[in-house]
C-alpha positions as CSV (number, residue, x, y, z in Angstrom):
1,M,-175.9,10.4,203.0
2,A,-176.0,8.4,199.7
3,R,-174.3,10.1,196.7
4,I,-175.9,11.2,193.7
5,M,-175.1,10.4,189.9
6,A,-175.0,12.2,186.2
7,I,-175.2,10.3,183.1
8,D,-174.6,12.2,180.4
9,Y,-176.4,9.4,178.1
10,G,-175.2,9.2,174.4
11,G,-175.8,6.5,171.6
12,K,-172.9,5.5,171.3
13,R,-171.5,5.6,175.2
14,C,-172.4,7.2,178.6
15,G,-170.3,9.2,180.8
16,V,-171.2,9.1,184.2
17,A,-169.9,11.1,187.5
18,I,-170.3,10.9,190.7
19,T,-171.1,12.7,194.2
20,D,-168.9,12.5,197.4
21,E,-171.0,11.1,200.4
22,S,-171.5,15.0,201.5
23,Q,-172.9,15.5,198.1
24,I,-170.9,18.6,197.8
25,I,-168.4,17.5,195.2
26,A,-168.8,16.1,191.7
27,S,-166.4,13.9,189.8
28,G,-166.3,12.1,186.8
29,L,-166.8,8.9,187.8
30,T,-166.2,6.3,184.2
31,T,-167.9,6.2,180.6
32,V,-169.6,3.0,180.3
33,D,-170.5,1.6,176.5
34,T,-174.5,2.5,176.0
35,K,-175.3,-1.0,175.5
36,D,-174.2,-1.8,178.7
37,I,-175.1,1.4,181.1
38,L,-178.0,-1.0,182.6
39,S,-176.3,-3.7,184.1
40,W,-173.4,-1.3,184.8
41,L,-175.9,0.9,186.9
42,Q,-177.4,-2.2,188.7
43,E,-174.2,-3.7,189.7
44,Y,-172.8,0.2,190.9
45,V,-176.3,0.3,192.9
46,S,-175.9,-2.9,194.7
47,K,-173.0,-2.0,195.9
48,E,-172.8,1.6,196.5
49,Q,-175.6,4.2,198.0
50,V,-177.3,6.6,195.5
51,E,-180.2,8.6,196.1
52,L,-180.5,9.9,192.7
53,F,-180.0,10.0,189.2
54,V,-179.6,13.2,187.4
55,V,-179.9,12.4,183.5
56,G,-178.7,14.8,181.0
57,E,-182.4,16.5,179.0
58,P,-180.4,17.7,175.4
59,K,-182.3,20.2,174.1
60,R,-181.7,22.5,170.9
61,L,-181.2,25.9,171.3
62,H,-184.6,27.2,171.4
63,G,-185.7,25.0,174.1
64,E,-187.2,22.3,172.1
65,P,-186.0,18.2,172.7
66,S,-183.1,17.1,170.3
67,E,-183.1,14.3,168.3
68,S,-181.0,12.5,170.9
69,E,-183.9,12.8,173.4
70,K,-185.7,9.7,171.5
71,L,-182.8,7.4,172.7
72,I,-183.1,9.1,175.9
73,Q,-186.8,8.2,176.9
74,P,-186.2,4.1,176.5
75,F,-183.5,4.1,178.5
76,L,-185.3,6.3,180.8
77,E,-188.0,4.0,181.3
78,K,-186.1,0.7,181.1
79,L,-184.0,2.6,184.2
80,N,-187.4,3.3,186.1
81,K,-188.4,-0.6,185.6
82,L,-184.6,-1.9,186.9
83,I,-184.1,0.3,189.8
84,P,-187.5,1.9,190.4
85,D,-186.1,2.9,194.2
86,I,-184.1,5.7,192.7
87,P,-185.8,8.3,191.7
88,V,-184.9,10.0,188.3
89,K,-184.3,14.1,187.8
90,R,-183.7,15.7,184.1
91,L,-181.0,18.4,183.5
92,D,-180.6,21.1,180.8
93,E,-177.5,20.2,179.2
94,R,-177.2,22.4,176.3
95,F,-173.6,23.4,175.6
96,T,-172.2,20.8,178.4
97,S,-169.7,19.5,175.5
98,K,-168.6,22.4,174.1
99,M,-168.0,23.7,178.0
100,A,-166.1,20.0,178.2
101,F,-164.2,20.7,175.6
102,D,-163.3,23.8,177.1
103,T,-162.7,23.0,180.0
104,M,-159.9,20.2,178.9
105,I,-158.2,23.1,177.2
106,A,-158.1,25.4,180.4
107,S,-156.7,22.2,182.2
108,G,-153.9,21.2,179.7
109,I,-155.6,18.6,178.5
110,S,-153.5,17.4,175.5
111,K,-154.5,17.3,172.0
112,K,-154.5,14.1,171.5
113,K,-156.7,13.4,174.7
114,R,-158.8,15.7,173.6
115,R,-160.0,14.3,171.2
116,D,-161.2,11.3,173.4
117,K,-164.7,11.3,173.4
118,A,-165.0,9.3,175.9
119,L,-163.3,11.4,178.5
120,V,-165.1,14.9,176.8
121,D,-168.7,12.5,177.9
122,Q,-167.5,12.1,181.5
123,I,-166.5,15.7,181.6
124,S,-170.1,16.6,180.5
125,A,-171.5,13.9,182.7
126,T,-169.7,16.2,185.4
127,I,-170.7,19.7,185.0
128,I,-174.4,18.4,184.3
129,L,-174.0,17.3,188.2
130,Q,-172.5,19.8,189.1
131,D,-175.0,22.3,187.6
132,Y,-177.8,19.9,189.3
133,L,-175.5,21.0,192.5
134,Y,-175.0,24.4,192.5
135,N,-179.1,24.8,191.6
136,Q,-180.6,22.6,194.1
């Protein structure tokens, strides 16, 4: 079985999470600078089997798309052209950053490490992926 990858796309960096081959466990993989994400994804899928990308869909409280969606749409178009064999599903990512921060506190991560935005993005991607696995 191939893996499922989640991407928490951001203006500066993207959090990335991946499942195990049985698609049971979601784990944070890395954080990639947004300018490098497409080439990084292309290289990753050339080495590892990925059957699906799950990309966070940022929404406002009442369900309308947030401003970030304007950045994500061009990324999705480029991703589809670059890696057309792997489908993309979107998943509501409201509150994932808050949940990631709360998870860091509950895990006993130090205040200094909690300021690391890259770690928050990676945990957010893991939450998106775990939510997808739970609801599929």
